[in-house]
N, C-alpha and C positions, 0 to 999 in steps of 0.2 A: 127086524132084519138089520144087520150091520151095514155100514157104508164102507166099502173097501177103498183103498188108495188108488183112485183111477184118474185118468186124464179126461175131463168132462167135455171133450170136443174131439172131432175128427174132420179132416179136410180131404176131399177128392177132386180130381180133375176128370170131368165127364168126357165120354168118348162118343156120345150121340146115340148109343145103343142101349146102354145099361139103364135099368129103371130101379133096381134094388141096391140100396147103399146101407150096409150094416154100421151099427155103432156099438162100442164095447164099454158102455158105462150104464149105471143104474139110474132109471127115472121112475118116479112114482106115478105121475100122470102124463098123458100124451102132450098136455099143454106145457110141460116142463121142457120140451124139446123145441129149440128154435132152429128153423131151416132157412138158409140163405143161399141164393145163387148170385155169385159175383157181388156179394155184400148186400143184396136186396133181400129183405125178410119176406118169406112166403107165408100166407095164411090159408092157402087151399092148394089143391092139385096134387096132394100126396096123402098117404096113410102111414100111421106109426104102429109097428108091431113090437112085442117084447116088453110092454109096459109092466113094471113090477119085477122084472128079471134082473138079478144082480149083475149078470154077465152082459146085459144089454139087449139090443133088438135090431130092427132095421126099419128103413124108410123106403116106401115104395111109391114112385112117381107114376102118375097116370100117363104122362108123356115123358120120354127120356130127355134129360137136359141136353142142350146142344153141345157139340164137340168143343172142348176147351173151356167149358164153363167150370168155374170153381164152386164146388158144392161144399158147404160147411154145415155140420150137424153139431149143435152145442146145447149142453144142458144149462138152462137159465131158470132158476127157481126164484120165486118172489121173496123179498127181504122183509116180509111181515108175517105175522102168525095168522093162520087161517082157522084154527080150532079154538073154540071158546069153552073152557071147562067150567061146569056148573057145580055149585056147592052141593055135596051129597049126591052128585051124579055118578054115572058109570065112568070108571077110569080103566079103559080097555087097553091092553098091551099093544094091539095093532095101531091104535090111534096115537098113543104116546110115542111108539117107535117111529112112526112116520113123521111126527113133529120133530123129533130129534134128528131123523135122517135128513130132513130139509135144512136144519141148521148146519150140519156137516157138509151138505152139498153146497150151500151158500159160501161156507168158509173155503172149500176147495176152489170154487170159482174165483173168490177174491184173491187167493194166493196165485192163481194163474195170471190174473191181470196185474197184480203187484209185481210179478216177475217181468212184466213187459214195460214197467215204468222206468223213467230216467232216474237212476239212483247213484248215490255216492256211499263210500264206507262210513260206518258209524263213527269211527275215530277221526274222520275228516278226510279231506282230499277232494279232487274234482269229480263232477258227475261223469258217468261213463255211458255213452250211447251204444257201446258194444258193436261198432261198425255200421250202425244204421244211420240214415239221414234224419235230420230234424227239419220239417218243412213248416211253411206258413208263419215264419217269424216276422214280427214287426221291425221296422227300421230302428236302428239304435238311437238313443237319446242321450244317455249319460255315458261318462267316459268308459265304464267297465261293461257296457251292454254288449251282447253278442251281435255280430254283423252278418248280414246275408250276402250271398254271392253277388246278387244284383246290386246291392248297396256299395260293396267294395269296388265293383267294376265301373259303376256309373257315377259314383260320387268321389271315392277316394282315389282310385287309380286313374280316373279321368283327369286329375290335376297333377299327375306326375309325368316325367319324361319317360316314354316307353320305347322299346325296341322290338322288332319282329322276331329276333332270335329267342331261344328258350333261356339263355343265360348270357351275362355280360360281366366283365371283371369289375372289382370294387373300385370306387373312387379313392385316391390316396388319402391318407390321414390328414387331420387338420394341420399338424405341424408341417407336413410336406407341402400341402396345397396353399398355405398361407401366403397372401399377396401374389398369387400366380393366376394364370388363365387356364381354363379347362379346355383340353383338346383330346383327340383320339388317335391312336397309333394305327399301323397297317392292319392290325387284327380287329380294329374297331373298339378296342378297350380304352377306357378313360385314362388320360395322363394329364399332368399339369406342366405348363411352360411359362417362362418368364416373359412379360410383355417387353416389347422393344422400348428401350430407354427414351423417354421424352415423347412417346406416342400418346395418343388420346387414351388408349387402354391403360398405359402406365399411370397417367395423371388420375384417371378415375379410381384405380386401385388405391393410390396414395390418399385421395380425398375420402375414401370409404373407411380408412383406418380410424381407430379411436381418437387419435390426435391429428386427424386430417385437417382440422381447422387451422393448424399452424401454417399450412401451405397457402392460405388465403388471409393474410393479416388485415386486409381492408374490411373484411366482413367480421365485425366484432361480435355480432350476436351469436355466431357459431361458438365463439369462445366463452359465451356466458350461459348458454342453455344446453342441458343434456336431455334428449328425448327419452321418455320412459320406454317407449316401444323398442328402443335400441337394445333393451335387455330381455326382450321376450324370446324364450326358447321353448321348444316342444316339451310338454309335461310340466311346465312351471305354472303355479297358481298366480292369480293377480297379486296376491299379497307378496309372494316371493319376487315378482317382477318389480313392484313399486319399491320394496325395501332395498333390493339390489341397486336399482337406479338411484335412489336417495343416497345410499352409502357411497356410491362412486362420485356423484355430484358434490357431496359434502367434502370428500377427500381431495378434490381438485378445486374447490372453492367456486363452483358454478351453480347456476339455478337449474331446477328440474322442471321441464315443460311436459304437460300431459296433452295427449292428442285429443282434439275435439271429436265428439261422437262415440267415445269409448268410456264406459263407466266401469271402474275397477271395484270388484267385490272383495272386501278385506275384513279380517277379524280384528287385528291390531297392528298398526304400522306406526313407525316413529319418524317424524320429520326433524332433520338436523340441517336442512338447507331451505332455501326459498322454493316453494312449490307454486307453479304458475298454472292456473285454470284446472285444478284437479276436479274430477268428477268421481266421487267415491260413494259406495254403498256398503252398509254393514252386512257381513255374511249372516244369513238368517240364524236366529236362535242363539247367537253368541253374545256374551255379556262383558267382554273385556273393554277397557278404554279403547275406543275405536281408532282415534288419531291422537297420538302422543306427540306434543310439540316440545322438543328439548332445545338446548342452547343452539342458537343459529337457525332454528326452524321457523317457518312462517307459511301462511296460506294466502294466496292472492287470487281472488275470483273463484270460479268453479262452484261446485255444489257438493253437499254431504248429506246423504240419506241415512238416518239411523235405524231403519227397518224396525220401528217400534211395533208394527203389525205382526211381527214374528216372535215377540217377547211378552211375558207377563210380569217381569221384574225390571227394576230400574237399572240403567247402565249409562255411563258417561259417554258422550260422543266425541268431543274434543277435550283433551286433558293437558293442561300446562302445569307442571310441578317443578318448583325450584329453578325456573328458567330465568336467566338474567335479562334476556331481550328477545321479544317475539312480536310478530304482527299477524293479525287475522283481518284481511282487508277485502271487502266486497264479495264475501262467500255467502251462498244461500244454504242454510242449514234447516232441514225439515225432518219430520217423522222421528224425532229423537225420543228414546224410551226413558230418559232421565234428564239430568242437566245437559243442555246443549253444549255449553262451554264452561269448563271448570278452570279457574286460575287459583293455584294454591301455593303458598309459601314462596312467592316471588320476592327476590331481594330488592333493596332500595338502590337503584343504579342512577347514573347521571341522566341518561336518555330514557324516556319512558317507553314501555311497550304499548302497543295499540290494538284495540279491537274497534274497527270502524267500518261504516257503510255495509255492515253485514245484516242479512235478513234471517231471522229465526222464527219459524212457524211451527206451533205445536198441534194438538189434536182438536177435532171439531167439538168435543164435549169434555167436561172436566174429568170424567171417569175413564177416558181413553188413555192408553199407555203413553201415547205421544204427548199428552199434556203433563206428565209427571216431571218434577224438577223445575229448575229455573232456566230461563233463557241464557243468562250469564250468571254463574255462581262464583263468588269470590270468597276465599278462605285464607286469611292472613296474607292478602294480596297487597303488594306495594308497587307504587310508581307505574300505574296503568292508566292510559287514556281510553275511555269508553265513549266513543264519539259517533254520532250520526247513524246509529243502528236502528233497526226496525224489529221489534220483538212483540209477538202476540201468541195467544192461545197456549201459554205455559202456566204451570202452577204459580209461578212468580216471574215477573219480567227480569229485573236485575236484583239479586239477593246477595248481601255481603254479611259474612259471619267470620268468626275466628275464636281462638282460645287464648289470645294474648293481646295486649295493647299495641296497636300498629299506628305509627305516624305515617299515614297511608300514602300521601301524595296521589290520591285518586282524583281523576277528572272525569266526571260523568256529565256529558254535555251533548245537546242536540239530538238526543235519542227519542224515538217514538215507542212508548210501551203502552199497549192497549189490548183490551179484551183478554187479559190474563185472568186466571181463575183465582188468584190471590192478589197480592199488592203489585203495583206497577214497578216501583223502586223501593227497596228496603235495605238499610244498613243497620243491623240489629245488635242488641247487647250480647256479650258473652254469657252473662247470667242476669236475668231480670231481678232475682231476689237480692243479689249483691250489687246491682246497679253498676255493672262493669261494661265499659264501652270497648268494642273491638277495634274501632277506627277513630282517627282524628285527622283534621286538616284535609277535608274533602271538599271539592268544588262540585256542586250540583246545579247546573245552569242550562237554561234554554231547552229543556226537555219538554216534550208534549206527552202528558201522562193522562190517559182518558179511558173510560169505559172498562176499567178493571173491576173485579168482583169484590175487592176488599179496599183497604186504605190505598190512596193513590201513591203517596210518598211518605215513607217512615224514616225519620232521621234520628238515630240513636248513636250519634258519633259527635265528639266534641270539636270545637273550633272549625265549624263547617259553614260554608256559604251556600245558601239556597236562593237563587236569584233568576228572575226572568223566565220562570217555568210556566207552562200552561197546564193546569191541573183541573180536570172537569169530568163530571159524570161517573165518578168512581163510587163503588160500594152499593150496598142495599140496606144497611142497618145504620142507626145513628152512631154506632161506635166505629164505623168505617169512615175515617177522616180524609179530608183532602190532603193536608200535610200534618203529620204527627211528629212532634219533637220531644225527645226525652234525653237531653244532653246539655252540656254547658258551652257557652260561647258560640251559639249558633245565630247567624244573621239570616233572617228570612225577609227578603225584600224584592219588590217589583214583580211579584208573581200574580198571575190571574187565576183565581180559584173559584170555580163556579159549579153549581149543580151537583155537588157531591152529597152523598146520603147523610154524612155526619157533619162534624165541625169543620169549618173552613181551615183554620190553623189551630191545632191543639198543642199547647205547651204543658208538659207534665213533669214535675220534679226537675226543673231547669234552673240554671244560674247564668247570669250575664248574657241573656239572649235578647234579640230584638225582632220586632215585626214592623217593617217600614214600607210605606208606599205600595202595599198590596191591594189588589182589587178583589173583594170577597163578596160574592153575590149568589143568591138563590140556592144556598146550601140547605140541606134538610135539617140541620141542627144549628148550633151557635155559630156566630161568625168567627170570633177568636176566644179561646178558653185559656185561662192562666191558672193552673192548678198546682199549688204548693211550689211556687217559684220565687226566686230572689233576684234583685238587681236586673230588672227587666224594663225595656221600653217598648211601648206600643204607640207608634206615631205615624201620622199622615196616611192612614189606611182609609180606603173607601169600603163601607159595608152597607149592602143594600139587599132588601128582600130575603134575608136569611130566615131560618126556621120555617122554610117553605112547606106549606100544607099542614102545619102543626097547629093544634089548639093552644090557647093561652095556658101557661103552667108556671110553677115555681122554678126559679133559677134559669129562666129562659131569657137570654139577653144577647144583643149583638156582641158585646164584650163582657165576659164573665171572669171575675177574679174570686178564687175561693181556695179552701184547703180541704182536699180529699172528700168532700161531700158532693153528691150529685154526679159522681163520675168515678174514676179510678182512685182508690183510697190511699193516695200518697200521704206521708206522715208530716212532712215539713210545712212550716208556715209560708204564707205568701207575704212578702215584704219588700220594701225598697223598689217600688214599681211606679213608673211614670206612664200615664195614658194621656196623650196630648195630640191635638191637631187632627183628630180623626173626623171623618164625615160619615154620619150614620143616618140611614133612612129606615123606615118601618119594615116589618116582616110579619107574616101571617100569625105566628105564635109568639112574637117578640114582646114580652111583658115590659122589658126595660131596654133602653139603649146601652147603658153601662150599669152593671150591678156588681158592687163589692159585697159578696154574699155572706160573709160570716166574720165574727169578731177576731179570728186568727189571721187577719190581714192587717199589716202594719206599714206605716209610712207610705201610703199610697197617694200619689198626686194625680188629680184629674183636672185638666185645664185645656182651654181653647178648643174643645170639641164642639162640632156642630151637629146637634142631635135633636132639634126641636120637633116635638110630637113623634119621635121615633119609637116610643114604647107604648104598648096598649094601656099600661097603668101609670107609668112615669118614665121620665127620660134618664135621670141619673139617681140612683139610690145606693146608699152605703149602710150596711149593717155594722161596720166597724167604725169606731170613733176616731181612730188614728189615721184620718184621711184629710187631705187638703183638696178642696173642690173650688175652683174659681175660673171666671172668664169663659164659661161655656155658654153656647147658644142653645137654650132649652125652651120648653113651653112656658117657663116661669120668668123669662127675661125677654126683652128689656123691661125696665122699670114700669110697674103698674100692671103687668100681666098676671102676677101671682096673687091669688085671692084666698082668704080664709074667712070663716064665719064663726062668731062667738056662739058656743053651744054648751050650756051647763058649766059656765066659768072656764071653759077649755077652748083653745084654738089649736088646729093642726096645720103645720106649715111644711112645704116641700123640703127635700134634702139640700137643694142647690140654690134657691132664690136668694138674691142679695137684699131685695126689698119685698115685703109682703103687705098687701093692702087688706085690712080686716073690716068686714061688715059687722054690724050689730052693736049693741050697747050693753052696759052693765059692768060687772067686775070680772077680771080674768085672773085665775090662780095658777093655771098650767099652760105651757106651750109644748105640745108634742110634735114629733116628726111623722109625717105621713108614711104609709106603706111599710111600717116597721123599721124605718130608717134610724140610724144611730145619731146621738148628739155628738156631732163631729167636733173634735178638739180645735180650739182657736177659730171657730166659725163666728163671723160677724153677720148680723142680719138686722135690717131696719124694719120696725113694725110701724105701719102708718094707719091711723084711724080714719075710716070713711065717715062714720056717724058720731063717734066719740065714746070712750069707755075708760075704765080704770084698770091699770096693771097693779095688782096687789103685791105687797111684800110677803109672799106666801111660803117661801122656801123653808123646808124643815118641818112645816106643820100641815098645811092643806094643799101644797103645790110645789112648784120647782122654780119660783121666781125669787132670786136673792138680790133685791133692788135697794136695800137699806131703808126705803120708805116707798109708799104707794106712788105711782106715776099716773097722773090724770092727763089724758089726751083728748083734746077737743077735735072735732071734725077737721081733717087736714093736717093735724099735728102728727109727729113721729118721734120715736126713740130708737137708738141703736143699742142692740143687745149683743152679748158675747157668751159663747159656750166654752167651758173648760174641759168638755168631753166626759164629765161625770154624770150628766143627765140634768144639770141645772143651768139657769141663765142669769147672768149678771149684767148690770148696766155698763156699757162701754165708756 
């Protein structure tokens, strides 16, 4: 049976007498008919006739519905299939027809309800309620939300001036009402009038004008500050308000003051004047440079929130580009999704720009978006003082890079950089392979650099002073240094460098650098490393308890000089180096106090160092012969402390002793250097016999003594020998 195009419901108003109510649509089962009285669904108290008739049937109530009751009869069919067809089973026309009939009945019902929905045209346009009310709306939240009658009357209209009449005339236009008072005429309509000249009202109107400050010349602050809130108008965004206020303040040469308690949400604003106590927050999910500081711009106090929790990509928070003069002073910068402050391509000016007393706080973990980027990122930045800032929880504390050589005039002083997930402070190369420095002439002084996850301070900039810094507890690997230097003309002096995971001070591929009067203690690797360096001085440093927690091993010394082995493989020789006046004490894995580790070290002077018993194996050892070692306080001095014993016509003497007392008797053909040390050129040593023996003239045949003739020493006698650096000894 087909399903005709029918309206599958009918509505009656009961009269209190009628019990039979017909319906004019097709139902297959009596359960397909839903009966409601005033919207309440009935399940009993009635019977259904005409089931299966295309033209419909009727409902008979056992008790007539009360007068005025709304009776609704509606076909409601289930929206699921009731029949399960079996493989090879009967496929009866009646069964199939009824299944299809139910589909069309359900479709007819859906179209009925779709016609009752709030709709709009397919091509666009507003929703059309067709004259019906919409009820049970929530109160509005966002600007474009619908508002209920209750909300408008109780919230919006409650704050406006109202009149009991149904209508009132318009207030005159802005041009007409400017600098006038509001009044009402005899009809009660608004008009504007001029205040009496000289009256209190006249004075107040004048003071309220944009240039009202000029009427109070004694109050200079009004002349210097422009309130941001003065520019707030209905419909304006925070960004529009701040930018309009800035542009006006800059045009009249005045400062911009932000109202306490208001945080302005912005996407990207430009500062071209001094901003006082701004409280700014990035508009969620935006990636523009949030605050751009241009010429004349600066921030004083306040706070900036980078909304990193709304982003998954890096974005700069404060961006300074090609600006000749700026200040960021006392601002708290948090939750930044990339670099907190970027200073790029600033010119060399007479007066430096400043970033000072500013707090920068990143994310709680290294993987959070707020940890990305540096606290302060410098790129070709010139003439900037970075002073007394507090930077933590960023990928790097202060990071300097560039693509050209910059005579920087950078002053990085008094900062605390700590708990960053990379280095504390790093001024790095343009290109590591080309060994090109991006900066020179930098002052890095009095900083407190601690508990960073990598190297504390990386200095890859020439002609730089590194002084009076405290560098401790940085890194987790032996290649995470306290201070790393890869540059020329760097002075590292009077720093306290302790408890870092790697080398206290690591010089690599350096020229004309110095380490002076530093206190280097309890670092996890070497105290001072000099790798492929020239024209260096290492003087008057205190080195104590380094190689902390390490086992004894090769090339482990408080001061190590070498060329590219045991560390980064630099290619240059180490030469023209002076190591003098240092005080060295022992360390857990410290095999030597001072170790000249290979033959590619030339013209090394080691003198006046105090390192007695500072090495597990020896105090001073040189594998290079081109070394001058004298006047050191070691385990072999003073006179009489160094001892050797004749064994198979050979004695082995220390690298540094001026006098060696030898036990034993017989003939001696060879004098070796202990611990693989070199035969240092122009070394003089006195051999003193305890029991008596003969030094044979064995050179060129069975030994290395070129004495001209045998030297017989009785007990207590001695002879002074000289080394030419070739491996043999001659009589001095």
